GUDREN-311678 format. One record per residue (C-alpha): residue in three letters; x, y, z. Coordinates in steps of 0.001 Angstrom, whole numbers, plus 524288, in hexadecimal, padded with zeros to 5 digits. Each point is the difference from the previous one (the first is absolute). Layout:
# residues N
ALAXYZ...
***
This chain:
# residues 441
UNK1EF53562568BC8CUNK80A997FEA280A52UNK80E39803F67FFEEUNK8085C7F40180242UNK80EB57FE68800D7UNK806567F2A57FE74UNK80E077FE5180472UNK806B17F54C7F841UNK7FEE17FD457F16AUNK801E57F1508009EUNK7F5C77F5817FD64UNK7F727803CD80B3EUNK801C680EAF7FF8DUNK7FEEB801BA7F15CUNK7F4147F7347FECAUNK7F961805FB80BEAUNK8025880DF97FBC8UNK7FC127FDB37F1E5UNK7F38A7F8D7803CDUNK7FC2280AB480998UNK80210809D87F503UNK7F79A7F7B37F70BUNK7F53A800CF80A43UNK8001180ECB7FE58UNK809838049180A61UNK80BA8808FD7FE53UNK80C0B7F7E2802FFUNK80E548035380146UNK809907F4AC80091UNK80D20802C880661UNK80C587F7F67FF47UNK80DD08039F80404UNK8054C7F88C7F440UNK801D380ACD7F607UNK8019E7F6867F4B0UNK7F3377F96080330UNK7F8C280CF78004FUNK806938044F7F35EUNK7FB607F35E7F991UNK7F209802698047BUNK8002180E2E7FBA4UNK804C77FBE07F28CUNK7F4AA7F6877FE43UNK8069B7F360803FCUNK7FE017F7A980C02UNK80AD27F9B48081AUNK7F8FE7F2FB801BBUNK7F8827F6627F7A3UNK7F1A37FF1E8037EUNK7F5AC7FD1D7F59EUNK7F78680BE77FD06UNK8072A8092B8092DUNK807478083A7F604UNK7F36A803227F8C6UNK7F93F803AE80CB5UNK80B4C808A48042FUNK7FFC08073A7F2F8UNK7F14B801E480092UNK8008D8063380D6FUNK80C0E8083A7FD39UNK7F91E805537F3E8UNK7F403802F78085DUNK808DA80737809A9UNK7FBB37F75C80B24UNK80D477F9768018FUNK80D688061B801D9UNK80D7B7FBDE8049FUNK80A648069A8083FUNK80C007FE0880875UNK7FCB880BE580871UNK7F9087FD7880CF1UNK7FBE580E24801AFUNK7F97C7FFD87F2ADUNK7FA0A7F2968020CUNK7F8F68029080CBEUNK7FD0880E877FE9EUNK7F1897FDA07FD26UNK7FEBB7F1F280487UNK7F5017FAFB8087AUNK8053D7F2148001CUNK80E197FB827FF1EUNK801C97F1987FCE8UNK80D057F9D680393UNK8027E7F5597F5F6UNK80EA57FE17800AFUNK807367F3138000CUNK802197F81780C57UNK80A6B7F6387FBCAUNK804377F4808081DUNK809768039180AD3UNK80BE27F8A6804D3UNK7F8C07F6C280927UNK7F3937FE8E7F802UNK7F9A780BFA805FAUNK7FAE880B037F765UNK8098080AF37FCC9UNK7F89E80C878030BUNK80A3C80A067FC19UNK7F7D0805187F49AUNK7F3C3800FB80852UNK807BD8078C80A26UNK805A78092E7F5C4UNK7F2718028D7FA68UNK7FA0F802A680D69UNK80AF9809638038BUNK7FEA9807527F323UNK7F1438011780162UNK801C08058680DA1UNK809EB80A317FBC0UNK7F7F3804DC7F475UNK7F1E07FF6B804B7UNK7F97780D3D801ABUNK7F2207FBAA802FAUNK7F8DE7F44380601UNK801D37F3417F88EUNK7FB3B7F21C80000UNK80C037F76D7FE30UNK7FC6F7F2DF7FA3BUNK809A37F4D0800E8UNK7FE917F7967F3D4UNK80D247F9198016EUNK800527F27F80610UNK805B08028E80D71UNK801887F88880CD2UNK7F528800B6809F8UNK801F480C54807FEUNK805CB808257F4F5UNK7F461809347FF7EUNK802A38044180DF2UNK80E73801647FCB3UNK7FD058087F7F418UNK7F796808DC80870UNK80B4780178809B0UNK80970803537F4EAUNK7F70F80A657FA6BUNK7FDE68065480D4CUNK80EA07FFE6802B9UNK803B58067C7F30FUNK7F57F80A677FE99UNK805C980DB4800D7UNK7F36A803D8806EAUNK7F4757F7A28047AUNK7F6087FDCD7F534UNK7F4947F6A68014CUNK800C57F3437F880UNK7FACC7F2198006DUNK806167F3347FBC2UNK7F7D57F5C27F8F4UNK8048A7F26E7FBFCUNK7FAD17FBF57F2AEUNK8071F7F3997FBF1UNK800837FCB17F18EUNK7FB8B7F3337F9F5UNK80495802257F204UNK8050C7F4CB7F7CCUNK80AA3803797F667UNK7FAEC7FDD17F250UNK7F20A8025A80475UNK801EB80C1080866UNK7F69E8095C7F93DUNK7F4BB7F65680074UNK803307FCE780E2DUNK7FF8180E67803AAUNK7F37A802BD7F894UNK7F9277F36480417UNK805427FCC180D93UNK7FAE37F51B80899UNK8006C809AB80B4AUNK8067880C78804A5UNK8068A7FF5180D55UNK801F480C59807FFUNK805AF8012280D91UNK8019280BFB80889UNK7FEF48053A80DBAUNK7F84F80B297F9E3UNK7F2FD7FACA7FB12UNK7FC9F80CAC7F903UNK80CB57FF7D7F839UNK7FD887F1D77FC33UNK7F25A803767FB5CUNK8057080B087F7A5UNK8094E7F6617F96EUNK7F4957F69B7FE6EUNK7F8DB80A397F7F1UNK80AFF7FF8D7F5FBUNK7FC187F1E17FD54UNK7F125801228006EUNK7FE728000C7F138UNK8064C7F2817FF6BUNK7F4437FA458074EUNK807B87F644807F2UNK7FFB77FC1780E60UNK807D4809A580838UNK8057D7FAFA80CD1UNK803B880A3E80A17UNK807E37FB7B80B9CUNK80B7B8045180860UNK80D938024C7FA66UNK8066B7F37D8047AUNK7F4E17F73E7FBCDUNK80021805E37F259UNK80E9A7FDC77FEF2UNK7FE4D7F1F980491UNK7F5357FD447F614UNK809D1802437F50BUNK80A407F6CF80593UNK7F62F7F592803B8UNK7F9F6800537F25EUNK80CE97FE657F8E6UNK804C47F5A28097EUNK7F38D7F8257FDFFUNK8012E800887F12CUNK80E4E7FC15800C1UNK7FC007F4CB808E7UNK7F6477FB0E7F5D6UNK80AB98000C7F5B5UNK809887F8B0808A6UNK7F5587F6868040CUNK7FCA77FC1D7F213UNK80E827FF017FCBEUNK801F57F6A380B44UNK7F4597F8257FB2BUNK8062C8002C7F270UNK80C8C7FA1180526UNK7F8297F559806C6UNK7F8237FDA07F395UNK80C6F7FD7F7F849UNK803BD7F4E180906UNK7F2557FA3A800ECUNK7FC89800BE7F19EUNK7F53880A1480153UNK7FDE380C427F7C3UNK8003080C91807E9UNK7F8B0807C57F59BUNK7F44E7F70980144UNK8018F7FFA780EC0UNK7FF5780EE18005CUNK7F3DF800247F777UNK7F9737F62F808D4UNK8039E807C980C1AUNK7FBDE80CF57FA28UNK7F1DE7FC2E7FE0FUNK7FEB37FFA180EC4UNK7FA6A80D7580314UNK807F98008880C69UNK80C717FEFC7F7F4UNK7FDF2805D67F271UNK808C87FF2E7F40EUNK808AD80BE7801CEUNK80E8A7FE868030EUNK7FFF47F1477FE34UNK8090E7FF7F7F43CUNK80BD57F79C80302UNK80CEE804AB7FAA8UNK80D628050C803A8UNK7FB31808FB80AB3UNK7FC1D80E0780234UNK8088B80BE97FDDBUNK7FEA080E887FDD8UNK800B180BBC808D2UNK7F55C7FC198099BUNK7FE897F1D580407UNK80E507FCC280307UNK8026880CCA80707UNK7F3238006380766UNK800757F1FC804DFUNK80DE480221804ECUNK7FC3380CDD80661UNK7F4397F9FB806CEUNK8085A7F4AD804DBUNK80A04809CF804E6UNK7F58C807D880715UNK7FAA77F3968061FUNK80D507FB2580465UNK8044780CFD805C3UNK7F367800BB807D4UNK801997F2A1805FCUNK7F7157F7907F780UNK804007F4577F7BBUNK7FCAC801B57F18EUNK801BB7F1A37FCB3UNK7F6477FFED7F4C2UNK8060180C077F9C5UNK80D817F9D8800A4UNK7FADA7F3CC7F94AUNK7F9A88083E7F573UNK80D25806597FD1CUNK807627F31780087UNK7F6BD7F9797F650UNK800DC80B977F6D1UNK80ECA7FF6D8001DUNK7FFC47F1627FDB0UNK7F7CC801A27F3A2UNK80B53806C57F933UNK808EA7F4C4803DFUNK7F6037F6847FA58UNK8037E8052B7F289UNK80E4E7FCCA80220UNK7FC5C7F26E804E4UNK7F7C27FD6A7F3E5UNK80AD5804AE7F704UNK809C87F6FB80699UNK7F6E67F4597FF24UNK8005F800A17F139UNK80CB1807007FC92UNK808737F9EC80A8EUNK80525804E480CF2UNK809D7808F07F96FUNK7F9A680B797F8FAUNK80CF9806527FCADUNK800C8802C37F17DUNK7F1717FDBE7FDCDUNK7F80C80AD67F99EUNK7F3448030E806FAUNK7F5C0809807FACDUNK7F6C48073F80916UNK7F30A803287F99AUNK7FB3280BDF80784UNK807CF8085D80987UNK7F5F5808A1806D7UNK7FA1E7FAA780C78UNK7F29F7FF8D7F976UNK7F9FE803847F2D1UNK7FC4680DEA7FC12UNK80AEC8066F807AEUNK80E70802D87FE4AUNK802807FE0D80E83UNK80AD37F63B8030AUNK800928024A80EACUNK801027F2A980688UNK7FC8B7F9DB7F2DCUNK801E77F13D80033UNK806A4800BD7F2ABUNK80ABD808D980508UNK803097F73880B82UNK7FFAE7F3DD7F76EUNK8094D806BD7F692UNK80976802F580B1EUNK7FF717F1F1804CFUNK802DD7FAEB7F250UNK80AFE809AF7FD7FUNK806417FC4080CE7UNK800347F1EC7FB32UNK806D88038B7F36BUNK7F44E7FF637F6EAUNK7FE65809527F4A5UNK7F32C8072A80245UNK7F7B2807277F60AUNK7F386807A3802AAUNK7F4AD8063E7F8E9UNK7F48180825804B1UNK7F6A9808CD7F85AUNK8024F80BFC808ABUNK809B27FCF880AFFUNK80C6D7FE5E7F7F1UNK8063080CF2803D2UNK7FDA57FE2780E7DUNK804D47F1F77FF99UNK80C43803E57F8B0UNK8033380A6980A0BUNK7FDAB7F6AE80B53UNK8078A7F4AF7FA1BUNK80A288040C7F5D8UNK804747F1CB7FE42UNK7F2AA7FC697FA91UNK7FFE07FF4C7F11BUNK7F3D2806D37FAF7UNK7F9217FA597F41AUNK7F8A0807E17F5DFUNK7F40F7F7097FFD5UNK7FBB17F292804FCUNK805A97F8F57F436UNK80D29806A280193UNK7FF657FC2D80E58UNK7FE177F1717FDDBUNK80A337FE737F54DUNK80A397F6188047AUNK7FA2E7FEEB80DAEUNK800E27F3408076AUNK7F3E38040B807AFUNK7F66980B2C8011EUNK7F9488041A80C8EUNK7F2D3806DE7FF60UNK800ED80A5080AABUNK7F534809B07FC86UNK7F2B57FCA57FA4EUNK7FF2280A957F59AUNK7F4927FDAF7F6C7UNK808CB800887F410UNK8075E7F423804FCUNK7F3AA7F7BE7FF09UNK7FFC9801177F136UNK80E0A7FD677FC0AUNK803537F6A07F501UNK8045B7F4FF808E1UNK804587F72E7F4E0UNK8092180AB37FB73UNK804E7801CB80DDFUNK802AB7F1718010CUNK807ED8002D7F377UNK807FE80BD48043EUNK803EE7FA3180D1AUNK80C347F7F780228UNK7F7BF7F7128088DUNK7F107800CB800B7UNK7FE458019080EB3UNK7F5FF8091A8064FUNK7FE8D8031980E66UNK7F2A78067D80050UNK800B88080780C65UNK7F2638059B7FDD6UNK7F8F47F4037FA9CUNK7FD68807BD7F3B4UNK7FFCC7F47D7F6A0UNK7F8BD7F3167FF63UNK809557F501803B9UNK7FAA77F5FF7F662UNK80060809947F4C7UNK80E2280378802F7UNK803E47F1C0800FDUNK7F8E77FCEE7F35DUNK8087280A747F97AUNK80C057F9028050AUNK803738087680BA1UNK804E37FB2080CFAUNK7F67C807618087EUNK8001A8032380E79UNK7F4F6807FE805CCUNK7FD718036B80E21UNK7F8197F5D68074EUNK7FAE07F8C67F418UNK802B17F20A803E4UNK8096A7F6027FA7AUNK806CB801FE7F306UNK7FD197F7257F48EUNK80733808577F624UNK808DE7FC987F4CDUNK80CBE7FF8480779UNK7FF2E7F13580165UNK8024D7FEFF7F156UNK80B78809517FFFA
***
């Protein structure tokens, strides 16, 4: 058993700390947000992540997991201190490191014995060296420490499984012994462990996310070409994916990526590249294509409803950036809603778990109580999030409730021919020419 402190009780910190506790370690999770810690101490969790609340309760009951706002308490017995705070997008696309800096300064002021400081936050290349400088500068007296980069690869909605069954663990440090000590925390997971230098480890995270974002933008560009050439991008992606050099993952055409990682990380990597004199042309194209996918929805709506959307009622089916999370950061649905509202449309939204967050972010959005309430009197609905429950709706009932039976399927959730057979005007993403019922209307 090891004593571990995790600073930050967000998606990464809470999942990381809870999973380490579940592996038998004693873990203290610190956050400066008193309300968040109060929620955790009372048995709740401040985020939606399947299976996490049950795991938190199990480890709190076993006295392996605790929560605090007090740095002195948190690191009093710690061997490892993981920094897992947010690194939001800065003004120019760079990463905002104010929370990392605050955590490093607080660790330095309160540490009483040697520590291994592990940076779990996604940070620009070179941040590990910067954190070490901050700690040295703010220590009341010199105490030995080492900094290790341990980037996270957790997917929201699947974070526990990703932690417990990782493809790899990446560790970077100038102190090989410290990196090997962190590696031992992960040995029971029986996964490849890559130990490298600090900057290479930090770059692995950015390069991985940028590559996955590139795959998404690539298939979306192919989808747009398919629409004009009469091909079906879903079948194209299947055909491509059987090539072992390509694979099937991240080849689902739609309205683009969102969330807390891909948009921010691609921008940050492009910013790092530009400020160091290189030309991130591919990364810029990836971002441009992703932005264009949201506009594609507006284009499709105008094609059927007319160039003026003012006064039209549009329903957004799904508000989170992906299923199994309540995260709306950079969610396509939120941006589409803003675009529609700016054009005078009346916009309604429904999501199984993201309603509260969406309402706070966009007060002008009318929130529906269920999918059938959402579609009532709508001139069009836009599928923005591929929640499983949306696959099994009573589509005939939805058709009858709508003012006009028009679907823009931003996630290719439904079968075009089936929707057209039911009498819908259907627009998917990259699914060839339309032969739907609008000709008879």
